[in-house]
C-alpha positions as CSV (number, residue, x, y, z in Angstrom):
1,M,-11.1,14.8,-20.1
2,K,-8.0,15.9,-18.1
3,A,-5.3,13.3,-17.3
4,I,-1.7,13.2,-16.2
5,V,0.6,11.8,-18.9
6,C,4.1,10.4,-18.6
7,R,5.6,11.6,-21.9
8,E,8.9,9.7,-21.5
9,L,10.4,7.3,-18.9
10,G,12.1,9.1,-16.0
11,G,11.3,11.1,-12.9
12,P,8.2,13.1,-11.9
13,E,9.4,15.9,-14.2
14,T,8.2,13.8,-17.1
15,L,4.6,14.3,-16.1
16,E,2.2,16.8,-17.6
17,L,-1.5,17.5,-17.6
18,R,-3.2,16.9,-20.9
19,D,-6.6,16.6,-22.5
20,I,-7.1,13.0,-23.6
21,T,-10.0,10.9,-25.0
22,L,-11.2,7.9,-23.0
23,P,-12.9,5.2,-25.1
24,P,-16.3,3.8,-24.0
25,P,-16.1,1.0,-21.5
26,A,-15.6,-2.5,-23.0
27,P,-18.4,-5.1,-22.4
28,N,-16.8,-6.3,-19.1
29,E,-15.8,-2.8,-17.9
30,V,-17.3,0.1,-16.0
31,R,-16.5,3.8,-16.3
32,I,-15.6,5.6,-13.0
33,Q,-15.7,9.3,-12.4
34,V,-12.6,9.6,-10.2
35,A,-13.1,11.2,-6.8
36,A,-9.5,10.6,-5.8
37,A,-6.4,8.6,-6.9
38,G,-3.9,7.2,-4.5
39,V,-0.2,8.1,-5.0
40,N,1.9,5.0,-4.4
41,F,5.6,4.1,-4.5
42,P,5.0,1.7,-7.5
43,D,3.8,4.6,-9.5
44,T,7.2,6.2,-9.2
45,L,8.8,3.0,-10.4
46,Q,6.4,2.7,-13.3
47,I,7.2,6.1,-14.8
48,A,10.9,5.3,-14.4
49,G,10.5,2.0,-16.3
50,K,11.6,0.1,-13.2
51,Y,8.4,-1.6,-12.3
52,Q,7.7,-5.3,-13.1
53,F,4.9,-4.3,-15.4
54,K,6.2,-2.1,-18.1
55,A,4.2,0.7,-19.7
56,T,5.2,2.4,-22.9
57,P,5.0,6.3,-23.0
58,P,2.9,8.2,-23.4
59,F,0.7,6.7,-20.7
60,T,-1.2,7.8,-17.6
61,P,0.1,6.4,-14.4
62,G,-1.9,5.6,-11.3
63,A,-3.3,2.3,-10.1
64,E,-5.6,3.1,-7.2
65,V,-8.8,5.1,-7.6
66,S,-12.2,5.7,-5.9
67,G,-15.2,7.3,-7.4
68,V,-18.7,6.9,-8.8
69,I,-19.7,4.6,-11.8
70,T,-21.0,6.7,-14.7
71,A,-21.4,3.9,-17.3
72,V,-21.4,0.1,-17.4
73,G,-20.4,-2.3,-20.2
74,A,-23.0,-4.5,-21.9
75,K,-21.9,-7.7,-20.0
76,V,-21.7,-6.1,-16.5
77,S,-24.6,-7.0,-14.2
78,A,-23.0,-6.6,-10.7
79,F,-22.8,-2.7,-10.9
80,Q,-25.0,0.1,-12.0
81,V,-24.6,3.8,-12.6
82,G,-24.3,5.7,-9.3
83,D,-22.5,3.0,-7.4
84,R,-19.7,4.2,-5.1
85,V,-16.6,2.1,-5.8
86,A,-12.9,1.6,-5.5
87,T,-10.6,-0.3,-7.7
88,L,-7.0,-1.0,-8.9
89,I,-6.1,-0.8,-12.5
90,P,-2.8,-1.4,-14.3
91,I,-2.4,2.3,-15.4
92,G,-4.6,5.3,-15.9
93,G,-5.6,6.4,-12.4
94,Y,-4.3,9.9,-12.5
95,A,-7.3,11.2,-14.5
96,E,-10.8,12.6,-14.3
97,E,-12.3,9.2,-15.5
98,V,-11.1,5.7,-15.9
99,N,-12.4,2.4,-17.3
100,A,-11.9,-0.6,-15.1
101,H,-12.6,-4.3,-15.5
102,A,-15.7,-5.1,-13.4
103,D,-14.1,-8.1,-11.7
104,G,-11.6,-5.9,-9.9
105,V,-14.1,-3.3,-8.7
106,L,-15.2,-3.1,-5.0
107,K,-18.5,-1.6,-4.1
108,L,-17.9,0.6,-1.1
109,P,-20.0,0.6,2.1
110,D,-21.9,3.7,2.9
111,S,-19.5,4.4,5.8
112,F,-16.7,5.1,3.4
113,D,-15.7,8.7,2.4
114,L,-14.6,8.6,-1.3
115,I,-11.4,10.5,-0.7
116,E,-10.5,8.1,2.2
117,A,-11.3,5.1,-0.1
118,A,-8.5,6.2,-2.5
119,G,-6.0,5.4,0.3
120,F,-7.5,2.1,1.3
121,T,-7.6,-0.6,-1.4
122,L,-4.0,-1.2,-2.1
123,V,-2.4,-0.7,1.3
124,Y,-5.0,-2.5,3.4
125,G,-5.5,-5.3,0.8
126,T,-1.7,-5.8,0.8
127,T,-1.3,-5.7,4.5
128,I,-4.1,-8.0,5.6
129,H,-2.9,-10.6,3.0
130,A,0.7,-10.1,4.2
131,L,-0.1,-10.6,7.9
132,K,-2.9,-13.2,7.6
133,Q,-2.0,-15.5,4.7
134,R,1.7,-15.0,4.4
135,G,2.9,-14.1,7.9
136,Q,0.4,-16.2,9.8
137,L,0.4,-13.5,12.6
138,K,-1.0,-14.8,15.8
139,A,-2.4,-13.0,18.9
140,G,0.4,-12.4,21.4
141,E,3.2,-12.3,18.9
142,T,5.5,-9.4,18.2
143,L,5.2,-7.5,14.9
144,L,8.0,-5.2,13.8
145,V,6.9,-2.7,11.1
146,L,9.5,-0.8,9.1
147,G,8.7,2.5,7.3
148,A,5.9,2.5,9.8
149,A,4.7,6.1,9.2
150,G,4.0,5.4,5.5
151,G,0.7,4.2,4.0
152,V,1.4,0.5,4.2
153,G,3.2,0.9,7.5
154,L,0.3,2.6,9.3
155,S,-2.1,-0.1,7.9
156,A,0.2,-2.7,9.3
157,I,0.1,-1.1,12.8
158,Q,-3.7,-0.9,12.7
159,I,-4.3,-4.4,11.4
160,G,-1.5,-5.9,13.5
161,K,-3.2,-4.6,16.7
162,L,-6.6,-5.8,15.6
163,M,-5.0,-9.3,15.1
164,G,-3.8,-9.2,18.7
165,A,-0.1,-8.5,18.1
166,R,2.3,-6.4,20.1
167,V,3.5,-3.8,17.5
168,I,6.9,-2.2,17.3
169,A,7.0,0.7,14.8
170,A,10.3,1.8,13.2
171,A,10.6,5.1,11.4
172,S,13.1,7.9,10.7
173,S,11.9,10.9,12.9
174,A,10.3,11.8,16.1
175,E,7.3,13.3,14.3
176,K,6.7,10.0,12.3
177,L,7.1,7.9,15.5
178,A,4.5,10.2,17.3
179,L,2.1,9.4,14.5
180,C,2.8,5.7,14.8
181,K,2.0,5.8,18.5
182,A,-1.2,7.7,17.8
183,Q,-2.2,5.0,15.4
184,G,-1.7,2.3,18.0
185,A,2.0,1.2,18.1
186,D,3.1,-0.2,21.4
187,E,6.8,0.6,21.0
188,V,8.7,2.8,18.6
189,I,12.3,2.9,17.3
190,D,14.1,5.7,15.4
191,Y,16.5,3.8,13.3
192,T,18.4,7.0,12.4
193,K,19.5,7.3,16.0
194,E,19.9,3.8,17.3
195,S,20.7,0.3,15.9
196,L,17.5,-1.3,14.7
197,K,18.6,-4.8,15.7
198,E,19.8,-3.8,19.1
199,A,16.6,-1.9,19.9
200,V,14.4,-4.8,18.8
201,K,16.4,-7.2,20.9
202,K,16.1,-4.9,23.9
203,L,12.3,-4.5,23.5
204,T,11.9,-8.3,23.1
205,K,14.3,-9.3,25.8
206,G,16.7,-10.9,23.3
207,Q,14.1,-12.9,21.5
208,G,13.5,-10.8,18.4
209,A,10.3,-10.1,16.4
210,D,8.0,-13.0,15.3
211,V,6.9,-11.2,12.1
212,I,8.7,-8.4,10.3
213,Y,6.8,-6.3,7.8
214,D,9.4,-4.6,5.5
215,P,8.3,-2.2,2.7
216,V,11.8,-0.5,2.9
217,G,14.4,-3.0,1.9
218,G,18.0,-1.7,1.6
219,E,20.5,-1.9,4.5
220,L,17.8,-2.2,7.1
221,A,16.8,-5.6,5.9
222,Q,20.1,-7.0,7.1
223,D,19.3,-5.8,10.6
224,C,16.0,-7.5,10.3
225,F,17.6,-10.9,9.9
226,S,19.6,-10.3,13.1
227,A,16.4,-9.2,15.0
228,I,14.1,-12.1,14.1
229,N,12.8,-14.6,16.5
230,W,13.0,-18.4,16.3
231,N,10.4,-19.5,13.6
232,G,10.1,-15.8,12.6
233,R,8.6,-14.6,9.3
234,Y,10.2,-11.8,7.3
235,L,7.7,-10.3,4.9
236,V,9.0,-8.8,1.7
237,I,6.6,-5.9,0.9
238,G,8.7,-3.6,-1.3
239,F,11.9,-1.7,-1.7
240,A,11.3,2.0,-0.9
241,A,15.0,2.4,0.0
242,G,15.7,1.9,-3.7
243,T,17.9,-1.2,-3.4
244,I,16.9,-4.9,-3.2
245,P,18.7,-6.6,-0.3
246,E,20.5,-9.9,-0.5
247,I,19.3,-12.4,2.0
248,A,22.0,-14.1,4.2
249,L,20.5,-17.6,4.1
250,N,22.6,-18.7,7.1
251,R,20.7,-16.3,9.3
252,L,17.4,-17.8,8.3
253,L,18.8,-21.3,8.9
254,L,20.0,-20.4,12.4
255,K,16.7,-19.0,13.4
256,G,14.5,-21.5,11.6
257,A,13.0,-18.4,10.0
258,A,11.4,-17.8,6.6
259,A,11.5,-14.9,4.1
260,L,8.1,-14.6,2.4
261,G,7.3,-12.6,-0.7
262,V,4.0,-10.6,-0.7
263,F,2.6,-10.0,-4.1
264,W,-1.0,-8.9,-3.5
265,G,-1.8,-8.2,-7.1
266,A,-1.2,-11.9,-8.0
267,F,-3.1,-13.0,-4.9
268,V,-6.2,-11.1,-6.0
269,V,-6.2,-13.0,-9.3
270,R,-5.2,-16.4,-8.1
271,E,-7.2,-16.5,-4.8
272,A,-10.1,-14.2,-5.4
273,K,-12.3,-15.9,-2.7
274,L,-9.7,-15.3,0.0
275,N,-9.2,-11.7,-1.1
276,A,-13.0,-11.2,-0.9
277,E,-13.0,-12.6,2.6
278,N,-10.1,-10.3,3.6
279,F,-12.1,-7.2,2.4
280,A,-15.2,-8.3,4.1
281,Q,-13.2,-8.3,7.4
282,L,-11.6,-4.9,6.5
283,F,-15.0,-3.3,5.7
284,A,-16.4,-4.7,9.0
285,W,-13.5,-3.2,11.0
286,H,-13.9,0.1,9.2
287,A,-17.6,0.2,9.9
288,E,-16.9,-0.5,13.6
289,G,-14.4,2.4,13.6
290,K,-11.5,0.1,14.3
291,L,-9.4,1.2,11.4
292,K,-9.2,4.3,9.2
293,P,-6.8,5.3,6.4
294,F,-4.7,8.3,7.3
295,I,-4.7,10.8,4.4
296,S,-2.0,13.3,5.2
297,K,-2.4,15.5,2.1
298,Q,-4.6,16.0,-0.9
299,Y,-3.1,17.4,-4.2
300,P,-4.9,18.8,-7.2
301,L,-4.5,16.4,-10.2
302,A,-2.3,19.0,-12.0
303,N,0.2,18.7,-9.1
304,A,0.9,15.0,-9.5
305,A,4.6,15.6,-9.9
306,D,4.7,17.4,-6.6
307,A,3.0,14.5,-4.9
308,M,5.4,12.0,-6.3
309,N,8.4,14.1,-5.4
310,D,7.2,14.4,-1.8
311,L,6.7,10.7,-1.7
312,L,10.2,10.0,-3.0
313,A,11.6,12.5,-0.5
314,R,9.8,10.7,2.3
315,K,7.8,13.8,3.2
316,V,4.5,11.9,3.0
317,T,3.0,10.2,6.1
318,G,0.1,7.8,5.6
319,K,-1.3,8.3,2.1
320,A,-1.3,11.2,-0.4
321,V,-4.1,11.4,-2.9
322,L,-4.8,13.3,-6.1
323,V,-8.2,15.0,-6.4
324,P,-9.4,15.8,-9.9
């Protein structure tokens, strides 16, 4: 089968399309014919050797896939050949087929398009966990979303609105902010043209945001600590800016605020029942037409390096996917 292989640690230029052999699924695994694979920021960290889970080259990157089951292991009873599914795997997603542990596989409702599903599991699973379990977002509160035109950002706008929040979206261009408004944001801020903290204070009449969803990190994080409300919650989603910010603890003290890490991968393992409840809610909202992944571009599998470069250059809005 065809797969993208990272031949050595580095940038997207280290990726190449190769023929590889996939072993039969283990007793607790299923084999999935990949319909699409999500392209995510952690993938770029993994090929550079900067992600918390290290992979040794040569390896196939990619953690998020959707597709159809073509084989099941001897101990698998919950799935059968032909099931439409989505899953997360440690590595291996940028390929025509993958083997995945059955415990981490989600059977998709009939309402889900398989291409769309490749942009759903990671971002929506992360976001509902962030806003519900970690941020304790309440109806009527103000949610500030950074990097709002990206995949996780748009999911935060959608889910924040469904949870009853007033959503302020912050992004880096008029085009991106127009997308955020179209996805339901109440207010928008272009942080390349005005001070994030001053804009948030103006929009909240000096109070600040109750919950801040930050997948960007870097210098903008410092503005967040100046733009958080009393008893506010700052959610650490990721560091797309490339630098990990240092938290000025005195700012948290003065606001009675909290900085909360969001590690959805560990949550899935440690609190599987809550994660299942989250996805039941997500699937219900999707079936009702209340949320929908925004897939901005589909790339052929062979063009994985182009997809990663576009992601790193912040040219991707919503989600990009690879289609074998």
